[in-house]
KOLLUMTOR-204078 format. One line per 5 residues: for each residue x, y, z of C-alpha. Coordinates in nm, 4 decimals, m for minus. Layout:
BEGIN
X Y Z  ...;
***
This chain:
BEGIN
m0.9947 2.8536 0.5177  m1.0386 2.6495 0.2301  m0.8175 2.3724 0.0727  m0.7843 2.5987 m0.2357  m0.7032 2.9250 m0.0398;
m0.4300 2.7400 0.1696  m0.2215 2.6426 m0.1466  0.1086 2.8162 m0.2491  0.0448 2.9705 m0.5919  0.2365 2.7412 m0.8362;
0.5473 2.8661 m1.0208  0.4669 2.8023 m1.3577  0.7141 2.5310 m1.4231  0.4485 2.2591 m1.5622  0.6654 2.1287 m1.8355;
0.7362 1.7882 m1.8506  1.0720 1.6542 m1.7498  1.3841 1.6698 m1.9916  1.4933 1.3476 m2.1649  1.7982 1.3725 m1.9051;
1.5860 1.3259 m1.5964  1.3965 1.0586 m1.7341  1.6867 0.8662 m1.8329  1.8192 0.9052 m1.4743  1.4776 0.7561 m1.3466;
1.5909 0.4228 m1.4083  1.8311 0.4420 m1.1122  1.5579 0.4877 m0.8959  1.2832 0.2373 m1.0437  1.5382 m0.0163 m0.9972;
1.5746 m0.0300 m0.6370  1.6945 0.2922 m0.5701  2.0292 0.1865 m0.5261  2.2751 0.5082 m0.5800  2.6749 0.4990 m0.6449;
2.7807 0.4688 m0.3090  3.1436 0.5642 m0.1457  3.2857 0.4189 0.1935  3.2194 0.6790 0.4767  3.4745 0.9611 0.5039;
3.7752 0.8419 0.5450  3.9194 1.0474 0.8372  4.2077 1.0656 1.0962  3.9315 1.1649 1.3110  3.8231 0.9135 1.5565;
3.4453 0.9263 1.5315  3.4169 0.7985 1.8672  3.5356 1.1704 1.9872  3.2753 1.3226 1.7680  2.9401 1.4540 1.9425;
2.6939 1.3473 1.6516  2.8227 1.0036 1.7163  2.8189 1.0082 2.0811  2.5321 0.7878 2.2237  2.4861 0.9156 2.5156;
2.3016 1.2210 2.3841  1.9756 1.2708 2.2501  1.8829 1.2194 1.8733  1.7973 1.6042 1.8833  2.1686 1.6847 2.0627;
2.3685 1.4919 1.7966  2.1982 1.6172 1.4848  2.2564 2.0016 1.6419  2.6235 1.9047 1.6692  2.6500 1.7566 1.3278;
2.4559 2.0700 1.1652  2.7080 2.2971 1.3979  2.9987 2.1524 1.2327  2.8928 2.1685 0.9136  2.9794 2.4130 0.6356;
2.6522 2.5607 0.4535  2.7268 2.3508 0.1503  2.7906 2.0858 0.3475  2.4256 2.1326 0.5307  2.3028 2.1704 0.1517;
2.3666 1.7808 0.1363  2.1318 1.6895 0.3110  1.8913 1.8445 0.1020  1.9328 1.5738 m0.2251  1.9105 1.2152 m0.1564;
2.2314 1.1094 m0.3345  2.4764 1.3532 m0.1693  2.3009 1.3131 0.1976  2.3385 0.9383 0.1320  2.7256 0.9152 m0.0195;
2.9581 1.1087 0.1742  3.2549 1.1332 0.0104  3.1333 1.1973 m0.3746  3.1515 1.5437 m0.4650  3.0282 1.5925 m0.7961;
2.7049 1.5277 m0.9864  2.5965 1.5493 m1.3362  2.3951 1.8621 m1.3664  1.9936 1.8333 m1.3854  1.9711 2.0222 m1.7151;
2.1364 2.0200 m2.0320  2.3950 2.3036 m2.0541  2.4719 2.4087 m1.7075  2.7351 2.3007 m1.4634  2.8415 1.9766 m1.2753;
2.7233 1.9960 m0.9319  2.9881 2.0110 m0.6645  2.9662 1.9946 m0.2790  3.2429 1.9824 m0.0588  3.2767 1.6093 0.1157;
3.0837 1.5729 0.4056  3.1508 1.5798 0.7603  3.3738 1.2820 0.9251  3.1529 1.0001 1.0418  2.8735 1.0157 0.8464;
2.6939 0.6872 0.6862  2.6783 0.5308 0.3092  2.2855 0.5014 0.2991  2.0877 0.3316 0.0147  1.7067 0.3952 m0.0614;
1.5531 0.1039 m0.2036  1.1580 0.1102 m0.3587  0.9548 m0.1568 m0.2576  0.6315 m0.1706 m0.0146  0.6181 m0.5115 m0.1146;
0.9242 m0.6520 m0.0736  1.3039 m0.6465 m0.1781  1.2502 m0.5847 m0.5308  1.4983 m0.7778 m0.8207  1.7101 m0.9143 m0.5699;
1.8168 m1.2836 m0.5720  1.7889 m1.4687 m0.2318  1.4856 m1.2593 m0.1217  1.1363 m1.3368 m0.0190  0.8957 m1.2605 m0.2787;
0.5751 m1.1415 m0.0589  0.1946 m1.1598 m0.1472  0.1437 m0.7872 m0.2285  m0.0196 m0.5236 0.0128  m0.3351 m0.5346 m0.0938;
m0.3352 m0.8751 m0.0082  m0.1927 m0.8026 0.3014  m0.4681 m0.5826 0.3681  m0.6949 m0.8524 0.2933  m0.6029 m1.0495 0.5811;
m0.7175 m0.7975 0.8071  m0.4470 m0.9022 1.0582  m0.2474 m0.5725 1.1773  m0.0126 m0.8468 1.3599  0.0667 m1.0369 1.0607;
0.1074 m0.7578 0.8810  0.3720 m0.6096 1.0788  0.5631 m0.9356 1.1312  0.6043 m0.9665 0.7389  0.7593 m0.5914 0.7573;
0.9897 m0.7124 1.0137  1.1051 m0.9496 0.7567  1.1051 m0.7356 0.4800  1.3100 m0.4805 0.6750  1.5300 m0.7519 0.7807;
1.6021 m0.8627 0.4214  1.6355 m0.5109 0.2663  1.9246 m0.3889 0.5619  2.1071 m0.7528 0.4328  2.0739 m0.6510 0.1235;
2.2779 m0.2845 0.2394  1.8955 m0.1060 0.1879  1.8358 0.1330 0.5116  1.5726 0.3337 0.3943  1.2448 0.1526 0.2390;
1.0562 0.3687 m0.0118  0.7206 0.2073 0.1369  0.4475 0.1920 0.2365  0.1868 0.3102 0.0220  m0.1418 0.4891 0.0398;
m0.4081 0.5636 m0.1932  m0.7872 0.5921 m0.1020  m0.9118 0.3367 m0.4067  m1.1003 0.5794 m0.5885  m1.1003 0.3959 m0.9357;
m1.0100 0.0022 m0.9302  m0.8480 0.0440 m1.2973  m0.5691 0.2259 m1.0454  m0.2437 0.0738 m1.2155  m0.0697 0.0497 m0.8500;
m0.3907 m0.0318 m0.6605  m0.1685 m0.3642 m0.5396  0.0862 m0.1636 m0.3939  m0.1826 m0.0278 m0.1522  m0.4093 m0.1078 0.0999;
m0.7888 m0.0555 m0.0368  m1.0166 0.1556 m0.0177  m1.0823 0.2403 0.3622  m0.9236 0.4896 0.5448  m0.9084 0.3262 0.8501;
m0.7903 m0.0293 0.7611  m0.5681 0.1682 0.5276  m0.4172 0.3787 0.8216  m0.3615 0.0797 1.0591  m0.2221 m0.1332 0.8209;
0.0710 0.1206 0.6603  0.1491 0.2143 1.0604  0.1755 m0.1787 1.1041  0.3996 m0.1959 0.8359  0.6014 0.0928 0.9312;
0.6075 m0.0675 1.3001  0.7604 m0.3155 1.1750  1.0176 m0.1811 0.9438  1.1625 0.0373 1.1867  1.1142 m0.1390 1.5326;
1.1146 m0.4746 1.4509  1.4806 m0.5034 1.3954  1.6621 m0.2690 1.6644  2.0105 m0.3749 1.5524  1.9349 m0.4020 1.1682;
1.7606 m0.0419 1.1506  1.5518 0.0600 0.8579  1.3364 0.3775 0.7750  1.0303 0.3829 0.6275  0.8546 0.6296 0.3541;
0.4850 0.6787 0.3521  0.4311 0.7420 m0.0012  0.2914 0.8616 m0.2033  0.1454 1.1916 m0.0098  m0.1416 1.2643 m0.1356;
m0.4442 1.1959 m0.3638  m0.2161 1.0252 m0.6242  m0.4996 0.7497 m0.7688  m0.4063 0.6585 m1.0906  m0.1233 0.6473 m1.3304;
m0.2097 0.8167 m1.6235  m0.1085 1.1702 m1.6702  0.0291 1.1281 m1.2683  0.2967 1.3736 m1.3412  0.0830 1.6256 m1.5395;
m0.2665 1.6167 m1.3815  m0.4179 1.7955 m1.0819  m0.6558 1.6271 m0.8249  m0.9425 1.8666 m0.7624  m1.1303 1.8520 m0.4515;
m1.3265 2.0312 m0.2112  m1.1623 2.0186 0.1660  m1.4060 1.8007 0.3353  m1.3254 1.5267 0.0647  m0.9643 1.6210 0.1327;
m0.9383 1.5398 0.5121  m1.1970 1.2531 0.5162  m1.0761 1.0404 0.2173  m0.7259 1.1392 0.1057  m0.5733 1.2915 0.4004;
m0.6839 1.0872 0.6616  m0.5233 0.7571 0.6199  m0.1892 0.9338 0.5844  m0.2968 1.0692 0.9500  m0.3686 0.7671 1.0936;
m0.0929 0.5735 0.9898  0.1499 0.8980 1.1054  m0.0456 0.8659 1.4672  m0.0122 0.5245 1.4717  0.3252 0.4690 1.3924;
0.5627 0.7805 1.3668  0.7278 0.7184 1.0409  1.1056 0.8514 0.9907  0.9701 0.9806 0.5986  0.7433 1.0509 0.3880;
0.7110 1.0860 0.0412  0.5219 1.3882 m0.1411  0.3479 1.2782 m0.4735  0.4068 1.3974 m0.8601  0.0110 1.5062 m0.8845;
m0.0892 1.8502 m0.8358  m0.3493 1.9027 m0.5702  m0.6089 2.1634 m0.6342  m0.3335 2.3686 m0.8866  m0.0278 2.2951 m0.6561;
0.2347 2.0419 m0.7358  0.2206 1.8038 m0.4110  0.5573 1.8785 m0.3347  0.5639 2.2554 m0.2711  0.1942 2.2575 m0.1717;
0.1045 2.4155 0.1903  m0.1004 2.0771 0.2878  0.2759 1.9553 0.3649  0.3247 2.2284 0.6226  m0.0994 2.2665 0.7254;
m0.2083 1.9377 0.7331  0.0855 1.7322 0.7783  0.3138 1.9373 1.0177  0.0544 2.0968 1.1973  m0.2809 1.9112 1.2008;
m0.1242 1.5465 1.2924  0.1565 1.6162 1.3261  0.4305 1.4633 1.1606  0.7859 1.4851 1.2819  0.9705 1.3072 1.0023;
1.1522 1.4429 0.6847  0.9635 1.4519 0.3636  1.1389 1.3153 0.0196  0.9880 1.4206 m0.3235  0.9099 1.1129 m0.5726;
1.1725 1.0953 m0.8192  1.1228 1.4365 m1.0467  0.8063 1.5522 m0.8511  0.9854 1.8412 m0.7675  0.8995 2.1444 m0.9676;
1.0622 2.4449 m0.7986  1.3641 2.5645 m0.5373  1.1807 2.8128 m0.3043  0.8422 2.7174 m0.3253  0.9011 2.3658 m0.3003;
1.1637 2.4078 0.0089  0.9273 2.6921 0.1621  0.6064 2.4491 0.1423  0.7736 2.1828 0.3227  0.9813 1.9731 0.0802;
1.2722 1.8764 0.3139  1.4799 1.6326 0.0366  1.4693 1.5942 m0.3158  1.4690 1.2189 m0.4223  1.7822 1.1065 m0.6466;
2.0401 1.3642 m0.7641  2.0547 1.7150 m0.7190  1.8025 1.9167 m0.9618  1.6014 2.2183 m0.8131  1.7772 2.2131 m0.4788;
2.1238 2.2385 m0.5838  2.3941 2.4552 m0.4221  2.3829 2.7007 m0.6466  1.9879 2.7836 m0.6474  1.9623 2.7560 m0.2867;
2.2569 2.9966 m0.2889  2.0772 3.2346 m0.5245  1.7296 3.1892 m0.3248  1.8643 3.2668 m0.0294  2.0474 3.5765 m0.1683;
1.7513 3.6820 m0.2980  1.5282 3.6463 0.0155  1.3150 3.3417 m0.1350  1.4351 3.1184 0.1382  1.6030 3.1565 0.4554;
1.8725 2.9798 0.6624  1.6388 2.9033 0.9280  1.4383 2.6817 0.6367  1.7436 2.5375 0.5663  1.8752 2.4353 0.8644;
1.5306 2.2671 0.9656  1.5284 2.0782 0.6383  1.8487 1.9707 0.7092  1.7840 1.8912 1.0416  1.5062 1.6577 0.9656;
1.6957 1.4322 0.7560  1.9655 1.4220 0.9782  1.7436 1.3741 1.3140  1.5594 1.0896 1.1266  1.9063 0.9219 1.0502;
2.0202 0.9472 1.3896  1.6855 0.8603 1.5776  1.6533 0.5752 1.3276  1.9474 0.3964 1.3998  2.1238 0.4463 1.0873;
2.4555 0.6099 1.2315  2.5047 0.3370 1.4471  2.4378 0.0262 1.2610  2.5649 0.0845 0.8818  2.4577 m0.1634 0.6395;
2.6943 m0.4368 0.5600  2.9570 m0.3560 0.3536  2.8787 m0.6743 0.1120  2.5152 m0.7457 0.0393  2.4180 m1.0707 0.2062;
2.3537 m1.3299 m0.0265  2.0849 m1.5367 0.0633  1.8286 m1.3408 0.3372  1.4889 m1.5483 0.2667  1.4920 m1.7732 0.5582;
1.2545 m2.0390 0.6646  1.0863 m1.8362 0.8524  1.0048 m1.5717 0.6046  0.8875 m1.8269 0.3461  0.6463 m1.9967 0.6128;
0.5261 m1.6411 0.7319  0.4768 m1.5928 0.3110  0.2641 m1.9010 0.2709  0.0548 m1.7887 0.5990  m0.0243 m1.4285 0.4916;
m0.1162 m1.6232 0.1174  m0.3394 m1.8339 0.2686  m0.4952 m1.5611 0.4847  m0.5607 m1.2992 0.2148  m0.6974 m1.5446 m0.0169;
m1.0434 m1.4358 m0.0761  m1.3249 m1.7249 m0.1155  m1.5706 m1.5351 m0.2943  m1.8271 m1.7843 m0.3877  m1.8487 m2.1484 m0.3282;
m2.1331 m2.3630 m0.4321  m2.0701 m2.6711 m0.2060  m1.7924 m2.8031 m0.4315  m1.4785 m2.6675 m0.1575  m1.3310 m2.8073 0.0344;
m1.2375 m3.1236 m0.1905  m1.3174 m3.4390 m0.0170  m1.2709 m3.7680 m0.0945  m0.9824 m3.9630 m0.2418  m0.8961 m4.0756 m0.6126;
m0.9974 m3.7832 m0.7360  m0.8978 m3.6728 m1.0927  m0.8156 m3.2957 m1.0743  m0.7923 m3.0880 m1.3817  m0.5575 m2.8144 m1.3106;
m0.5977 m2.5493 m1.6252  m0.4424 m2.2179 m1.7091  m0.1114 m2.0547 m1.7621  m0.0293 m1.8834 m1.4523  m0.0527 m2.2545 m1.2427;
0.2436 m2.3649 m1.3874  0.5890 m2.2045 m1.3694  0.6232 m2.3464 m1.7437  0.5789 m2.0276 m1.9354  0.2968 m2.0320 m2.2594;
0.2757 m1.7400 m2.4387  0.5233 m1.5493 m2.1892  0.2765 m1.6311 m1.9194  0.3398 m1.8321 m1.6152  0.2376 m1.8866 m1.2832;
0.5413 m1.6109 m1.2037  0.3305 m1.3493 m1.3695  0.0570 m1.3880 m1.0915  0.3415 m1.3955 m0.7912  0.3724 m1.0117 m0.8160;
0.3163 m0.6613 m1.0038  0.4549 m0.5889 m1.3051  0.7490 m0.3885 m1.3200  0.8195 m0.1857 m1.6187  1.1543 m0.0252 m1.5071;
1.3033 m0.3668 m1.4638  1.4081 m0.6569 m1.6999  1.1715 m0.6618 m2.0207  0.8121 m0.8856 m1.9316  0.9521 m0.8549 m1.5606;
0.7907 m0.8197 m1.2086  0.8927 m0.6333 m0.9122  0.9706 m0.9496 m0.6823  1.2186 m1.2214 m0.7007  1.0108 m1.5245 m0.7593;
1.2553 m1.7993 m0.8374  1.1752 m1.9753 m0.4929  0.8060 m1.9799 m0.6117  0.6670 m2.3195 m0.5824  0.3488 m2.2876 m0.8201;
0.0359 m2.4401 m0.7719  0.0318 m2.6796 m1.0514  0.3086 m2.8626 m0.7943  0.1380 m2.8334 m0.4836  m0.1351 m2.9290 m0.6150;
m0.0530 m3.2070 m0.7710  0.1953 m3.3315 m0.4243  m0.2087 m3.2808 m0.2236  m0.3964 m3.4787 m0.5293  m0.1555 m3.7698 m0.4889;
m0.1161 m3.8147 m0.1360  m0.5387 m3.8265 m0.1276  m0.4909 m4.1102 m0.3847  m0.6103 m3.9308 m0.6870  m0.4510 m3.7612 m0.9915;
m0.3978 m3.4289 m1.1801  m0.4239 m3.3661 m1.5209  m0.2475 m2.9919 m1.6725  m0.4107 m2.8104 m1.9549  m0.1877 m2.4522 m2.0429;
m0.5969 m2.3250 m2.1172  m0.4056 m2.2291 m2.4871  m0.6780 m2.3774 m2.6643  m0.9799 m2.3451 m2.4703  m1.1475 m2.6335 m2.6721;
m0.8217 m2.8311 m2.5350  m0.8833 m2.7305 m2.1990  m1.2651 m2.8150 m2.2156  m1.1687 m3.1608 m2.2812  m0.9658 m3.2180 m1.9985;
m1.1734 m3.0821 m1.7746  m1.4900 m3.3036 m1.8659  m1.3003 m3.5825 m1.8139  m1.2000 m3.4763 m1.4538  m1.3913 m3.4854 m1.1153;
m1.3044 m3.1348 m1.0903  m1.1490 m2.8446 m1.3069  m0.9412 m2.5519 m1.1119  m0.8979 m2.3108 m1.3766  m0.6539 m2.0157 m1.3773;
m0.7191 m1.6219 m1.4663  m0.5433 m1.3109 m1.4452  m0.4441 m0.9908 m1.5689  m0.1451 m0.7742 m1.4687  m0.0974 m0.4575 m1.3838;
0.1877 m0.2027 m1.2732  0.3403 0.1589 m1.2153  0.3234 0.4163 m1.5354  m0.0338 0.2473 m1.6532  m0.4179 0.2160 m1.5544;
m0.5190 m0.0924 m1.6321  m0.8094 m0.0336 m1.9593  m1.0772 m0.2577 m1.8024  m1.1418 m0.4907 m1.5243  m1.1424 m0.7972 m1.7761;
m0.9016 m1.0895 m1.7358  m0.5866 m1.1126 m1.9875  m0.5412 m1.2943 m2.3163  m0.8273 m1.5488 m2.3256  m0.9329 m1.5524 m1.9182;
m1.3141 m1.5271 m1.9605  m1.3275 m1.7409 m2.2360  m1.1497 m2.0085 m2.1058  m1.3228 m2.0174 m1.7723  m1.6919 m2.0260 m1.9209;
m1.5733 m2.3358 m2.1732  m1.4048 m2.4954 m1.8476  m1.7292 m2.4475 m1.6782  m1.9221 m2.5702 m1.9657  m1.7507 m2.9074 m1.9434;
m1.6391 m2.9794 m1.5943  m1.8784 m3.1418 m1.3572  m1.7761 m2.8787 m1.1023  m1.5376 m2.5858 m1.1409  m1.3496 m2.3686 m0.9433;
m1.1771 m2.0379 m1.1041  m0.8620 m1.8482 m0.9624  m0.7782 m1.5375 m0.9856  m0.4520 m1.3785 m0.9785  m0.5055 m0.9670 m1.0176;
m0.3898 m0.6736 m0.7594  m0.7518 m0.5591 m0.8065  m1.1161 m0.6231 m0.8552  m1.2251 m0.8549 m1.1852  m1.5396 m0.8315 m1.3495;
m1.6778 m1.1832 m1.3684  m1.9344 m1.2336 m1.6617  m1.9297 m1.6409 m1.6029  m1.9667 m1.5888 m1.2205  m2.3486 m1.7790 m1.2504;
m2.1831 m2.0440 m1.4690  m1.8517 m2.1947 m1.1836  m1.9023 m2.3452 m0.8719  m1.6220 m2.1589 m0.6529  m1.3828 m1.8312 m0.6775;
m1.0943 m1.7806 m0.4764  m0.9222 m1.4588 m0.5328  m0.5845 m1.4239 m0.4852  m0.4108 m1.0810 m0.5699  m0.0095 m1.1153 m0.6126;
0.0225 m1.4158 m0.3942  0.3630 m1.4501 m0.3637  0.6284 m1.7435 m0.3965  0.4352 m1.9598 m0.1697  0.1136 m1.9532 m0.3017;
0.0996 m2.3017 m0.4225  0.0942 m2.4335 m0.1162  m0.1304 m2.1964 0.0217  m0.4116 m2.2626 m0.2438  m0.3810 m2.6344 m0.1867;
m0.4055 m2.6556 0.1713  m0.7275 m2.4221 0.0894  m0.8891 m2.6184 m0.1411  m0.8584 m2.9512 0.0470  m0.9348 m2.7576 0.3504;
m0.6277 m2.7945 0.5689  m0.6782 m2.4121 0.6152  m0.9895 m2.2357 0.6433  m1.0211 m1.9441 0.4033  m1.0651 m1.6174 0.5878;
m0.9801 m1.3554 0.3646  m1.1940 m1.0184 0.3390  m1.2294 m0.8010 0.0553  m1.0648 m0.4557 0.1256  m1.1874 m0.3207 m0.1784;
m1.5352 m0.3647 m0.3103  m1.6141 m0.5942 m0.6396  m1.8304 m0.4325 m0.9392  m2.0559 m0.6250 m1.1584  m1.9286 m0.3931 m1.4299;
m1.6532 m0.0881 m1.4256  m1.9458 0.1085 m1.5646  m2.1060 0.0986 m1.1996  m1.8029 0.2666 m1.0858  m1.7836 0.6189 m0.9320;
m1.6149 0.8024 m1.1880  m1.7233 0.5607 m1.4970  m1.8995 0.7754 m1.8066  m1.7366 1.1042 m1.6485  m1.3993 1.2105 m1.8359;
m1.3671 1.5157 m1.6349  m1.3411 1.2847 m1.3218  m1.1359 1.0104 m1.4807  m0.8691 1.0490 m1.6355  m0.9334 1.4304 m1.6435;
m0.9756 1.7029 m1.9028  m0.6267 1.8625 m2.0468  m0.5652 2.2645 m1.9945  m0.4451 2.5035 m2.1964  m0.1258 2.3484 m2.0148;
m0.1628 2.0098 m2.0919  m0.2297 1.9219 m1.7393  m0.5234 1.7173 m1.6847  m0.7547 1.8287 m1.4490  m0.9649 1.5748 m1.2364;
m1.2789 1.6334 m1.0685  m1.3020 1.4622 m0.7327  m1.6999 1.5855 m0.8163  m1.7878 1.1714 m0.6207  m1.6971 1.3556 m0.2933;
m1.7069 1.1809 m0.0214  m1.8907 0.8855 m0.2583  m1.5307 0.6134 m0.2944  m1.5377 0.2997 m0.2581  m1.8299 0.1346 m0.0483;
m1.9395 0.4674 0.0258  m2.0724 0.5208 m0.3632  m2.2237 0.1494 m0.3519  m2.3929 0.1990 m0.0310  m2.5128 0.5877 m0.0979;
m2.6670 0.5594 m0.4863  m2.8084 0.2176 m0.3913  m2.5400 0.0153 m0.6198  m2.5167 m0.3700 m0.5832  m2.1772 m0.4601 m0.6393;
m2.0725 m0.7798 m0.7222  m1.9065 m0.8308 m0.4211  m1.8807 m0.5962 m0.1495  m1.6416 m0.4326 0.1090  m1.5587 m0.6916 0.3614;
m1.6675 m0.9465 0.1557  m1.5314 m1.3221 0.2313  m1.6487 m1.6714 0.2788  m1.5318 m1.9661 0.5103  m1.5991 m2.3687 0.5425;
m1.8348 m2.2688 0.8150  m2.1150 m2.0223 0.9323  m2.1269 m1.7435 1.1917  m2.3863 m1.5887 1.3517  m2.3766 m1.2480 1.5181;
m2.6103 m1.1350 1.7983  m2.7001 m0.9592 2.1418  m2.5158 m0.5964 2.0029  m2.4465 m0.3742 2.2838  m2.2817 m0.0444 2.2822;
m2.1320 0.1238 2.5975  m2.2030 0.3562 2.6957  m2.5403 0.4481 2.5844  m2.4419 0.8361 2.5909  m2.1444 1.0127 2.5672;
m1.9832 1.3446 2.4618  m1.7845 1.1466 2.2029  m1.4215 1.1467 2.3659  m1.4446 0.8427 2.6291  m1.4243 0.4768 2.5469;
m1.6391 0.3334 2.3692  m1.7017 m0.0495 2.3871  m1.8968 m0.2179 2.1468  m2.0019 m0.5986 2.2812  m2.1840 m0.8821 2.0557;
m2.2158 m1.2826 2.0636  m2.0373 m1.4201 1.7892  m2.1006 m1.8002 1.6926  m1.9807 m2.0570 1.4914  m2.3101 m2.2411 1.3463;
m2.1292 m2.4706 1.0892  m1.8944 m2.8374 1.1301  m1.5313 m2.7210 1.1134  m1.3322 m2.4583 1.2809  m1.2783 m2.1156 1.1295;
m1.1843 m1.7809 1.1036  m1.4316 m1.4432 1.1158  m1.2886 m1.1045 1.0599  m1.5794 m0.9605 1.2475  m1.6552 m0.5708 1.1402;
m1.7788 m0.2909 1.3131  m1.9496 m0.0380 1.1014  m2.1043 0.3224 1.1853  m2.3734 0.5666 1.0865  m2.3261 0.9114 1.1977;
m2.6631 1.1289 1.2574  m2.8213 1.2755 0.9411  m2.6782 1.6041 1.0545  m2.3201 1.5179 0.9674  m2.3885 1.4826 0.6278;
m2.2602 1.1678 0.5774  m2.2510 0.8999 0.2149  m2.2952 0.5883 0.4142  m2.1776 0.4137 0.7179  m1.8069 0.3625 0.7954;
m1.5454 0.0734 0.9266  m1.4483 0.2037 1.2321  m1.3051 m0.1480 1.3671  m1.2765 m0.5355 1.3451  m1.1548 m0.7856 1.5526;
m1.0213 m1.1630 1.4093  m1.2183 m1.4501 1.6088  m1.1281 m1.8260 1.5699  m1.3886 m2.1011 1.7141  m1.4209 m2.4146 1.6956;
m1.7489 m2.5720 1.6120  m2.0541 m2.4541 1.7914  m1.8377 m2.2374 2.0244  m1.9650 m1.8757 2.0711  m1.7404 m1.6106 2.2110;
m1.8679 m1.2475 2.3416  m1.6132 m1.0425 2.1798  m1.5487 m0.6774 2.2465  m1.4530 m0.4235 2.0163  m1.3157 m0.1380 2.2316;
m1.2326 0.2298 2.0522  m1.0423 0.4245 2.3444  m1.0067 0.8199 2.3592  m0.6874 0.7997 2.2070  m0.8849 0.6134 1.9017;
m1.1754 0.8058 1.9045  m0.9104 1.0883 1.8388  m0.6252 0.9891 1.6329  m0.8522 0.8312 1.3474  m1.1528 1.0732 1.3923;
m1.4051 0.7754 1.3760  m1.6926 0.9905 1.5348  m1.6114 1.3113 1.3382  m1.6463 1.4851 0.9851  m1.4850 1.7201 0.8936;
m1.6631 2.1133 0.9243  m1.5399 2.2925 0.6007  m1.6848 2.6252 0.7434  m1.5122 2.5878 1.0742  m1.1937 2.4027 0.8746;
m1.1870 2.1687 1.1317  m1.3152 1.8159 1.2563  m1.6610 1.8575 1.4266  m1.9318 1.6032 1.6147  m2.2632 1.5796 1.5364;
m2.5209 1.5436 1.8271  m2.7600 1.2783 1.7718  m2.8037 0.9128 1.7411  m2.5426 0.6883 1.6224  m2.5773 0.3516 1.4823;
m2.3323 0.0418 1.4960  m2.3882 m0.2287 1.3009  m2.1818 m0.5392 1.3065  m2.1202 m0.8357 1.0344  m1.8917 m1.0348 0.8475;
m1.8890 m0.7508 0.5536  m2.0681 m0.3916 0.4950  m2.3855 m0.5220 0.4911  m2.3695 m0.6388 0.8329  m2.7277 m0.5597 1.0039;
m2.6779 m0.6675 1.3763  m2.6824 m0.3407 1.5193  m2.7058 m0.1504 1.8316  m2.6988 0.2304 1.9121  m2.5763 0.5493 2.1051;
m2.5915 0.9152 2.1672  m2.3771 1.2256 2.1603  m2.5083 1.4765 2.3480;
***
């Protein structure tokens, strides 16, 4: 059965949302905060009701609660606000002219719950930590560090009274122009899936007394902001399973999130939130056992959405109102069994996740950003900043240097509305005008941190805001080295127009590079950057959206107190014209049909990210996995065992890694696999990696183990057989390569019989 044949027929409701719904979006977008009441006032002793009996299983407790519920009390669980505000009984109608939506109060002893947007941290709230963005976390290639960050994020979220975090997010990096690319973990399914899983584990398991439910989003093929609510991602089944569905499957299998969010877009002509993939792929193939919620306004029907597997409508009741559910039930369009199943999934996730037993504080804690959290934010910033180029100027050495620091994002003092806060976090269009997603009030800017570090070495810093490239060039000419900053902003609701720096960024870097004895470019951007000046500068750091501790992290990297170890989780093209969708309106952003839906043709198929550049022989500016160090590493003696296998036994990749340089450093040793030609793959694929720290001259025999569980959960040796609608393993020779990027060339092989 093909993916299209699996799909549920669209209900024909494709009109844009009403003004009333659009106005309501602000509530979710500014943190998801809903008007919540106190837990239901009741004479009932909560210790006596069976759904609060902690000696019972979560399943038994959920069943007991629903057994004690009326039909319309069950309905409350199918919509976010009624589910989470147990004493409120009335909501405004979803469409003009309709009556208010009324429910009975919820049964006693159910918690007030607040959902909060924020895959990268607590949004728009004072006293919280501004973390580096998810794409930066991916650039660390450090799953343990990512999990630690999520644990800290979960603690801050709980103390700020939010128990469901709408994140982490996954997308597949189909185009680097995607406006929300900084919210995701890059272009590779395995890296993205494992990073998302680490995030879920940290949120849900890191703080037993401060329980938080993670929400994996946006499922699925939500790869652009242009017409995200009026577009259809159209692809073949193999592309769907291997590129877009796979990272979600990996995340679910490796972390078991309590909830998942379906996306705005259609998939092959059917809205994601009423698409049968919610059952066939998500429930049957993984399987996912939490509850599925919609994105805000992404529900377009009652019966088709519920029957496809949607359990909860986000925000207020529109399509899952009591009146609409009653009518669909009476008409035989939905069943009582499906209603009970949806309600059970929500209640069970809440109970299993600890929300019934550990309610959030009555009052939000004012300051939740601890010294430990700030130290962790700095460590992530250090490990995620990628050294793309270095002709020997870094690390800075010697005393008494004059360092010119140039650019708007170097300082917290705004120039033309741009400051270091602009580089701290991604743009958030639903907050205050010109605002960013996270609270960056505690930001330590690069100018402050670099001035302190240069002064310690007996030197001095001169600063120029870069508004006038000629003046900046003069300041650079008088210095020993110039550190010049560039950026672009990106965020929800709009894609990037191109991959060039904002403002006069390119001209500024070119002017500084033409005048300074040595030039270091530092970039804050959540995606790839075109660099027409790359040959003119001596070094380049890519720092993503780097959070509040970027200044100290950058100073430590510039002076070699910390050796760079970040690696790119996405390919940087020379030009946007080199990307898989370039030059084809049908591929991006799509062509509108007669109903105004952009039909987006995923004609590149499996050739996404590095698979495109590898298969097409296009040389990128910087390849996937690239990242330099202040030392050098060599790879040899690659060996794979067993040499012959059936494909379901543990595989071990061993190799010798040597630090051939003069300083200690950490290498992210990456393992790639080329399947036999019979599999029809466009390129080799990432299957594992190891972060290894070595002293100068030290070597280590590194082993990357791929357990039978890893092979099965991540389909590392498999491809999707569209004819059989199943994963398959090709017989023949498999080639393993090991190295510091996709350009790895130390190789060995094994065969599957």
